RODREN-461567 format. One record per residue (C-alpha): residue in three letters; chain; x, y, z. Coordinates in nm, 3 decimals, padded with zeros to 5 digits. Example, Ala and Ser with C-alpha at 12.3 -4.5 7.8 and 13.67 -1.06 7.14 Angstrom:
<atoms>
{atom "ALA"; "A"; {01.230; -00.450; 00.780}}
{atom "SER"; "A"; {01.367; -00.106; 00.714}}
</atoms>
This chain:
<atoms>
{atom "MET"; "A"; {01.311; 00.883; -00.839}}
{atom "ASN"; "A"; {01.273; 00.596; -00.595}}
{atom "PHE"; "A"; {01.141; 00.705; -00.257}}
{atom "PHE"; "A"; {01.136; 00.359; -00.102}}
{atom "THR"; "A"; {01.399; 00.111; 00.013}}
{atom "PRO"; "A"; {01.362; -00.266; -00.034}}
{atom "THR"; "A"; {01.329; -00.298; 00.345}}
{atom "GLU"; "A"; {01.015; -00.083; 00.338}}
{atom "THR"; "A"; {00.843; -00.283; 00.066}}
{atom "GLU"; "A"; {00.949; -00.642; 00.143}}
{atom "CYS"; "A"; {00.785; -00.903; 00.361}}
{atom "ARG"; "A"; {00.870; -00.833; 00.725}}
{atom "CYS"; "A"; {00.939; -01.202; 00.801}}
{atom "GLY"; "A"; {01.269; -01.183; 00.614}}
{atom "CYS"; "A"; {01.176; -01.424; 00.333}}
{atom "GLY"; "A"; {01.279; -01.164; 00.073}}
{atom "MET"; "A"; {00.942; -01.132; -00.102}}
{atom "GLN"; "A"; {00.911; -00.783; -00.258}}
{atom "ILE"; "A"; {00.620; -00.581; -00.391}}
{atom "ASP"; "A"; {00.559; -00.593; -00.765}}
{atom "ASP"; "A"; {00.768; -00.355; -00.980}}
{atom "ALA"; "A"; {00.453; -00.200; -01.131}}
{atom "LEU"; "A"; {00.323; -00.123; -00.782}}
{atom "LEU"; "A"; {00.655; 00.031; -00.683}}
{atom "LYS"; "A"; {00.654; 00.255; -00.990}}
{atom "GLN"; "A"; {00.297; 00.371; -00.931}}
{atom "LEU"; "A"; {00.372; 00.423; -00.560}}
{atom "ASN"; "A"; {00.674; 00.640; -00.645}}
{atom "ASP"; "A"; {00.457; 00.843; -00.884}}
{atom "ALA"; "A"; {00.196; 00.890; -00.609}}
{atom "ARG"; "A"; {00.460; 00.996; -00.358}}
{atom "ALA"; "A"; {00.601; 01.256; -00.601}}
{atom "ILE"; "A"; {00.252; 01.393; -00.668}}
{atom "ALA"; "A"; {00.153; 01.401; -00.299}}
{atom "GLY"; "A"; {00.463; 01.594; -00.191}}
{atom "VAL"; "A"; {00.454; 01.436; 00.156}}
{atom "PRO"; "A"; {00.639; 01.134; 00.294}}
{atom "PHE"; "A"; {00.479; 00.791; 00.271}}
{atom "VAL"; "A"; {00.559; 00.559; 00.561}}
{atom "ILE"; "A"; {00.487; 00.204; 00.449}}
{atom "THR"; "A"; {00.377; -00.008; 00.744}}
{atom "SER"; "A"; {00.316; -00.323; 00.540}}
{atom "GLY"; "A"; {00.426; -00.415; 00.189}}
{atom "ALA"; "A"; {00.456; -00.765; 00.047}}
{atom "ARG"; "A"; {00.352; -01.049; 00.277}}
{atom "CYS"; "A"; {00.422; -01.415; 00.221}}
{atom "PRO"; "A"; {00.124; -01.636; 00.315}}
{atom "TRP"; "A"; {00.286; -01.726; 00.649}}
{atom "HIS"; "A"; {00.341; -01.362; 00.749}}
{atom "ASN"; "A"; {-00.004; -01.262; 00.625}}
{atom "LYS"; "A"; {-00.157; -01.522; 00.858}}
{atom "GLN"; "A"; {00.058; -01.401; 01.149}}
{atom "VAL"; "A"; {-00.070; -01.043; 01.114}}
{atom "GLY"; "A"; {-00.434; -01.146; 01.070}}
{atom "GLY"; "A"; {-00.454; -01.062; 00.699}}
{atom "VAL"; "A"; {-00.742; -01.196; 00.492}}
{atom "GLU"; "A"; {-00.678; -01.514; 00.295}}
{atom "ASP"; "A"; {-00.700; -01.350; -00.048}}
{atom "SER"; "A"; {-00.493; -01.046; 00.055}}
{atom "SER"; "A"; {-00.335; -00.853; -00.230}}
{atom "HIS"; "A"; {-00.027; -00.822; -00.007}}
{atom "THR"; "A"; {00.041; -01.195; -00.066}}
{atom "LYS"; "A"; {00.071; -01.126; -00.439}}
{atom "GLY"; "A"; {00.304; -00.829; -00.384}}
{atom "LEU"; "A"; {00.031; -00.600; -00.514}}
{atom "ALA"; "A"; {-00.052; -00.396; -00.201}}
{atom "VAL"; "A"; {00.090; -00.162; 00.058}}
{atom "ASP"; "A"; {-00.041; 00.000; 00.375}}
{atom "ILE"; "A"; {00.068; 00.358; 00.438}}
{atom "ALA"; "A"; {00.060; 00.532; 00.778}}
{atom "VAL"; "A"; {-00.151; 00.849; 00.793}}
{atom "PRO"; "A"; {-00.081; 01.047; 01.112}}
{atom "SER"; "A"; {-00.318; 01.338; 01.036}}
{atom "SER"; "A"; {-00.620; 01.429; 00.826}}
{atom "GLU"; "A"; {-00.406; 01.668; 00.621}}
{atom "ARG"; "A"; {-00.156; 01.391; 00.540}}
{atom "THR"; "A"; {-00.447; 01.157; 00.461}}
{atom "PHE"; "A"; {-00.580; 01.406; 00.208}}
{atom "HIS"; "A"; {-00.244; 01.452; 00.033}}
{atom "ILE"; "A"; {-00.172; 01.078; 00.019}}
{atom "MET"; "A"; {-00.522; 00.992; -00.108}}
{atom "LYS"; "A"; {-00.498; 01.262; -00.374}}
{atom "GLY"; "A"; {-00.151; 01.145; -00.478}}
{atom "LEU"; "A"; {-00.269; 00.784; -00.505}}
{atom "MET"; "A"; {-00.573; 00.874; -00.714}}
{atom "ASP"; "A"; {-00.379; 01.112; -00.939}}
{atom "ALA"; "A"; {-00.118; 00.838; -00.994}}
{atom "GLY"; "A"; {-00.391; 00.604; -01.117}}
{atom "PHE"; "A"; {-00.463; 00.380; -00.818}}
{atom "LYS"; "A"; {-00.812; 00.234; -00.857}}
{atom "ARG"; "A"; {-00.831; 00.041; -00.527}}
{atom "ILE"; "A"; {-00.782; 00.241; -00.208}}
{atom "GLY"; "A"; {-00.893; 00.155; 00.145}}
{atom "TRP"; "A"; {-00.884; 00.368; 00.457}}
{atom "ASN"; "A"; {-00.884; 00.276; 00.824}}
{atom "GLN"; "A"; {-00.933; 00.593; 01.024}}
{atom "SER"; "A"; {-00.906; 00.432; 01.369}}
{atom "LYS"; "A"; {-00.582; 00.246; 01.285}}
{atom "LYS"; "A"; {-00.456; 00.544; 01.081}}
{atom "PHE"; "A"; {-00.353; 00.378; 00.758}}
{atom "ILE"; "A"; {-00.438; 00.377; 00.389}}
{atom "HIS"; "A"; {-00.431; 00.055; 00.188}}
{atom "ALA"; "A"; {-00.348; 00.087; -00.184}}
{atom "ASP"; "A"; {-00.328; -00.198; -00.431}}
{atom "ILE"; "A"; {-00.314; -00.279; -00.800}}
{atom "ASP"; "A"; {-00.488; -00.614; -00.776}}
{atom "TYR"; "A"; {-00.696; -00.602; -01.094}}
{atom "ALA"; "A"; {-00.852; -00.940; -01.010}}
{atom "LYS"; "A"; {-01.064; -00.749; -00.755}}
{atom "ALA"; "A"; {-01.348; -00.499; -00.804}}
{atom "LEU"; "A"; {-01.246; -00.172; -00.975}}
{atom "PRO"; "A"; {-01.268; 00.113; -00.903}}
{atom "SER"; "A"; {-01.309; 00.073; -00.531}}
{atom "LEU"; "A"; {-01.278; 00.313; -00.240}}
{atom "PHE"; "A"; {-01.345; 00.128; 00.083}}
{atom "LYS"; "A"; {-01.334; 00.182; 00.456}}
{atom "TYR"; "A"; {-01.198; -00.080; 00.696}}
</atoms>
């Protein structure tokens, strides 16, 4: 099952860049496991768009290997984190004040890694 539309996972600038197919598959697995909706606030980002939103230069978003997911409550945070970990994500970040979880499959970066923004 595919829970996500191309609009949710593509670069918001309209360039057409999409997240990697392997990330999409793993994200769908995580969503099925979590049993709660995932609202993707940022998927793939071309370098131009990444700069516009203040992303770091080596952002995994620019490789199509990362997404940010909105987390409106601590209960939803728990279910999404559990779904991501059970689906095999090894790099997960959390920003409590901005209420989002970052998940990526950028194996060029440190693994496993749970980090707080």
